[in-house]
N, C-alpha and C positions, 0 to 999 in steps of 0.2 A: 320517491326514494330510489326507484329502479334507475332513474336517470343519474342519480348520485353515484351508484355503483359503476355505471358506464364511464364516469369521469374520475375513477379512482387513480388514474395515472397523473392527475393534477397534484396529488398529495406529495409525491417526491419531486415533482417538477417545479412547484412554486418556490421553494428555497433556492433552487438552482437559477431560476429567473431573477430572484432578488440579488444573487451574487453577480449575475450578468449585468444588471442595471447599475450596481455599485461600481463594477469594473468600467462600464462605459462612462459613468460620471467622472471617474478618476482619469480616464483616457482623454476625455474632452474638457477636463478641468472645471467642472461645475460642482464638484463636491470635495475639493481638496482642502487641506488645512483644517484649522479648528472650526471655521465657519461651516464646513461641510460635514461635520460630525453628526449634526442633528438629522440631516437628510439620510446619511449613511445608516445610522442606527434605526431610524424609522423604517427604512426600506427592509432591513433585515428582520425587524420585529413584526412588521405587518405581514410580510410574505410567510414567515414562520407561523404567525398566529392564524392566518387563514388556512394554512395547511393543517394545523392542529384542529381547527374548527371543523373542517371537512372530515377529518378522522373521527372526531367525537360524534358527528352526525352518523357516520358509518357504524360506530360502536352502538349508538342508540338503535339503529335499524337492526343490528345483529341481536340486541337484547330482546327486541319485540318480535322479530320474525326468524331468528336463527342466523347463523353466520352464512355469508354468501358462498364461502368456499373458494374454489378456483375461478378467477375472473380473467378472461382473455380480452384484451383491448385491441388486438390486431396482430398481424403477422409482421415480424421484424426482419427476418432473413430466411432464405431457403436455398439449399444446394442439393439437388437430387432428391433423395428420400428424406433428407434431414431438414428440419424446419425448427426455427426458434420463434416463439411468440412473445409479444409484450403482455405478459400475464402476471397476475398477483394472487397470492394465497391469503385470502381474508378469512382464515379460520380463527379459532380462539387464541391459539398461541401467537399467530401473526399479528392480530389486532391488539392484544395486550402489550406485546413487546414494542410494536410500532408506536402505540400511544405513549408508552414510557419514554421511548427515545425522543419523540417529538416534544414532549412536555419538558424533559430535562434540558434539551437543546435550547428551547425557548427561554427557560429560566437562566441559563448560562449566558445567552445573548443579552438578555436584560441586565444581568449582573455586570457584563463587560462594558456597558455603556459608560458608567462612571469609572470603572477600574482602569480602562484604557484611555481615559480622557487626556488629551494633549500628547498622546504618543505619536511618534513620527509615522508608524505603520498602522494607524487606526483603520483606514479604509481596507488595507490589505488584510488585516486581522478579521474584519467582518466578512470580507469576501470568502475567506477560508472557512470561517464558521458556518456560513450558509451552505457552502459546498459539502462540508462535513454533515450538516443536518440532512441534506438531501441524500447523501450516501448511506447514512444509518437507516433512514426510512426505507431506502431501496433494498438494503440488506435484509431487513426484517419482513418486508412486505413482498419481496420478489417471489414470483411463482415458479421460477426455474433457476437452474444453476448458472446459466449464462448471464441472466439479468442480475443475479446476486453478485457475480464476479465483477460486473460494472461498478456496483456500489462498493465492493471490496477494494477495487483499484482507486476509486475516488477518495475513499477513506485513507488509503495509503498516501496518496498525493497530498491531501490536506494535512495529514499528520507530518509529512516531511516539511511542508511549508511552515508549520507552526513551531516545530522543533528548531528550525533554522530561522526563527522570527527575527533574530539579531544577526544578520549574516556577517557582520564585521567581527564577531567573536569566533575564534577558531574552535572552541569547545562546542558551540552550537552547531556549526556546520559538520564537524566530525561526528557528533552524536546523531545528527539527522542522517548522515550517510550510513552509519552503522544500522540504524533502525530501518532505513529503506532497503539496504542490501539484505538484511535478515528476512524481511517480509517477502522478498522475492522468492525465497525457498518455499514459503507457504503458497505463493501464487503458482509455483510449478506443480505442487501437489493438487491444487484446485483444478488447474488446466488438465492434468492427467486424468483426474476423476471425471471431468466433463467429456474428454475424448473417449474414455472407456464406456461411459454411459451411452454416448452416441453409437459406438460400435456394437455393444452387447445388448443394449436396451432400446435403441432406436430413437431416443429422445432424452431431454433433460428436464422435463416438467417434474416437479416434486411428486405429484400423484402417480405419474407414470413410473418413476424410479421405484417408489415404494410399492406400487401395485404389481410390477413385473419382477420383483426381486426373487420370487419363488421359482422363476424360470432359469435362474443361474446357479452354478455350482458355488460351493463355499469359497473356492479360490477366487472366482470372479467377484463375488460379493466382498471378499476381503481386500482385493485390490482397489475396487471403487471406494469402499469405506476408508481404506488406508490413505488414499489421496485426499479425501475430505478431512480426515483426521490430521494429516500433516498441516493442511491449511489452517485448521482450527488451533492446533498447538502453537503455531507461530503467531497468529493474530491475537490469541489470548495469553501470550507470553508464558505458556506452560513449559515445564522443564523438558529439555535443556535449552529452550529458546527464550528464557526469562530475562536475558541480559538487556535486550534492546529497550524494554519498557522503563528500566531504571535510567537509561540515557535520555529517554524522551522527556524527562522532567525539566529539561532545559527551557522549554517553552513557558509562556505566561501561565499564571495560576488558573484562569478560566479554561484554557486548553487542557491543562493537566486534569482538571475536574471532569470535563466532558469527554475527553479522549480516553485517558488511561485509568481514571478512577471509577467511572460508572458506565460508560457506553461502549466505546470501541473494544475495550478489553474483554467485554462479554460477547462479542460477535462470534468468536470461535465456539464458545459454549452453546450459544444459540443454534449454530449450525449442527452441532452434535445432537442437541435435543430435537431439532427439526428432523433429523435422520434417525430417530430412535428405532423404527422397525428394521432399518438396515443394519444397525449395530447389534440388535438383538438376534439377528439371524446367524451370526458367526460366533462360535464358542470361544474363539481366541481374543476377539476384540474387547469384550467386557473385562476380562482380567487385565488386559493391556491398559484399559482406561483406569482401572484401580491402581496399577503400578505407577503410571505417569502422574496420576493425581496425588499419590502418596509422596513421590519424590518432589513434586511441586510444592506440596504443603510443607515438607521438612525444609526445603530450601528457603521458602518465603518466611517461615516462622523463625528459624535460627538466624538468618541474615537480618531480619527485622529487629531482633533483640539488641543488636550492637549499633544501631543507627542513632545518630544525634540530630539529624535534620528531620523536621516534621514531615515534609513531603516524601522523603525516602522511607521513613517509618510507615507512612500510610500506604505507599505503593507496595512495599513488601508484605504488608497485611493483606492487600488486595490479592497478591500472588498466592498467599497461603489459603485464602478463602476460595479462590478459583480451583485450587487443588481439592478442597472439600467438595465443591460442586461436581468435579469430575469423578471423584470417588462415588458420589451418589449415583451418577450416571452409570458407572461400572457395576454398581449393585442392582441396576435395573430400576432405580427410583428416579426416573426422568422427570416426572411431575413435581416431585419435591425439589429437584435441582432447579426447575423453572421458577418455582415460588421463591427459592433461596436467591436466585439471580435477580429477580425483581426487587426484593427487599434490600439486597446488598447494593444494587445500583443506586437506589434512592439514598441510602445511608452514606455511601461513599461520596456522592455528589455534595451532600450537605457538609461532610467533613472537609473535603477539599476546598469548597468555597469559603469555609470559615477558618481555614488554616492561616491566612495572613493576619486576621484579627487575633487569633490565638497566639501567634508569635509576638505581637505587640503587648499582649497581656502577661506574658511570662516574665517572672521576676528573677529567674536564675537560669543558667545554661542547662540544657537537657543532659540527663545522665543515663547511661546505658544500664540495662538490667544485669544484676550480678549473678544471675543463674549460671552463666557460662564461665565465670571466673575460676571455678574449681577445675575445669578441664582446659588447660592452656591450648592444646592442639585444636579442640573444637572451637574455642574462642578465636584463635588465629584464622581458622578456616572460615568462620562466619564473617570476620572482618574483611577477609579477602573475597568474600562472596563465592567461596568454594572455587575460586580461580576460573569461573565461567567467563569473566570478561576477557582475560588473556587468551583463553581457548577460543572464544568467538573471534577475536581479532586474528589469531593465527590461522584459523580454519576458513573464515569467511571474508573478513574485511581486507586483510593485507594482500592475499592473492589477487583479489579483484582490483585493489588499488594499484598493484604492480602491473597488472594487465592493462589498466587504463593508461598508465605511464608509457608502456610500450606502444600502445596504439597511438597515443598523442605524439610520441617521438617519431613514429613512422609517418603519421600525417604531416608533421612539420618538415621532416627531412626528406621525404620521398614524394608523397602525394601532392603536397602544395607545389613542388617544383615540376611535377609531371603536368599539372593543369595550368602552370604558369603563374602561380602565386608565390610571392608577391611581385616578382620582378619580370614576369613573362619570359623567363629564360627557356632555352631549348630543353625539352623534357629529357632527352637522352643524355645530353651533356651534363645536366644537373645530376641525373642518377649516376652517371659514370664518375663524375667528380665526387659524389657522396661516397661511392664504393671505394674509390682510390684513397679517400681521406680516412676510411674506416671509422666513421662517426656513428654507426648504428649502435644503439645501447646494448649493454650486456644483458644476457638472459638471467632471470632470477628463479631460483628453485630448480627442481628436477625437470619440470616441463620446459622452463625457460632455457635450461642448459641444452636439452635435446634440440629445441628449436634453433638455438644459436649454432649448434654443431651442424644441423642441416642447412642453415642459411649460409654458413661458411663454404660448405661443399657446393651448393648451387651458385654462390658468388664466384668461386674459382672457375666453375664450368662456364658461367656466363662471361667472365673476364677473358679467359684464354681460348675458348672455343666458339663463342657466339659473336660477341661484340668486336673482338680484336682479331678474329680469324680472317685470313685472306686479306691482309693489309687493311683491316677495319672496314671491309666492304659492307657488312651488315650495319655497322655503326653509321656509315655515311648515308646509306639508304634510309634508315630510320630518321636521321636528322633532317634529310630532305623532306620526308613525309611530314615530320613535325612542323617544318616551316610552312608547308602548304596548309596544314590544319590551322595554324595561327592566322594565316592570311584569310582563310574562310571565316574564321571567328571574327576577325575585324570587319569583314564585309557584312556579316549578319548583324553586327551591332549598329549598322547604319539603318535609318528608318525605312528607306525605300526597299532595300533588300529584305528587311524583316517583314514588311507588308506583303511583298511578293510571296515569301515563304508561307505566311499565314493563309493567303488566298489559295495557294497550291494545295495546302493541306485540306482546306474546305472542299476544294474540287474533288480531291481523292475520296473524301468521306461521302460526299453527295453522289 
């Protein structure tokens, strides 16, 4: 059994290997189409089952001999005094949560075999499910913050891919972008907490963070815990970041069940429970948890009362229950919150997987609860989901979308011509022509207006004093240099010159 503990890294790795095998099969065309569905599903089920079996054996060892605790499988990276290990926390909380995640993921994979039958993206769906299974195991079993961040990011990527499962639908891609953008805020908080842990605590292992917390002031503890709290709020769709999870229901029902109903939505609460001693140290954090939990519960409860779609009703119910769990954490009842989390995850997975059958069994349209009809203003606010959707678009999505448009416009109109794409034109003449035509896009918003104003000033300076000064002397020099660069590029594209360059590089290295 001690050898089993040393191979604990296989538990999150096996589903990832299954995803890689399915991807290779699709790439080399030996599991495509309907004929390849059996091989695809078997690969996903076998790898996930073996991962769960290893985990159950580890659970049995923990019951007989006690939990292994912190298990280090090797060193991952080192820079100066900072080092990150490939470590796993196999304590009671980690083993219970990991077993729950692996079991529900396996059940959802088995459920999806017939549910996704003859779907065009069958292989793509199972690749993403396997990646998600690996990411959730890594989140709950990781022994340090950096390794958990890897699982955190894998879960975000797989979430994006499944929300946009039908990329030809504008709604699917728009909702996937909104979910992805919102989750980047949480990643920023997570990375900030990791950086501060390195600086003030010297490491990111969970036992080290919790053991050396007494060496820090309340301000330092608040900043580290605040970064982790921000990550947890976004990942678990707590108020005011609850909007993205309602958009995520665009994916297939199995992904809704495993991602947003029972597993990924609880990852943030799991992180808070994992860091219980850190949150207990600061007197401000616990009341803050209660406040956020209360707002989340009110938002989810009132918005759920006016929903007519079963998946939307369930997801708002999930949001309200997450608020209750956070309130329990704020009251210091972290163990009760963990028990509540496990029971809620099991029940929500059951409800979401039975939602399609329930819709077929219904004999009349769904009616909203009449509780809010007495207060028109509250009923309207609940119907509009308290305008969080519009606020999220205004604050997060639209500015980033406008920025991406500006960057794309700059790439197409300036950078492509500088590097010779697509017409191998002279870089300076293309840029000069672009400026004379005044085709650069207009700035959007306050920041865009300031950047446009600054660009106009620099453009005038370049036009009148640099490029065209002295009878365009600088312009001619740069054009001659550009022509020589293009000639060198053409020569390097020929095999003999390319081989000479590679040999010269090896000689320099040796």
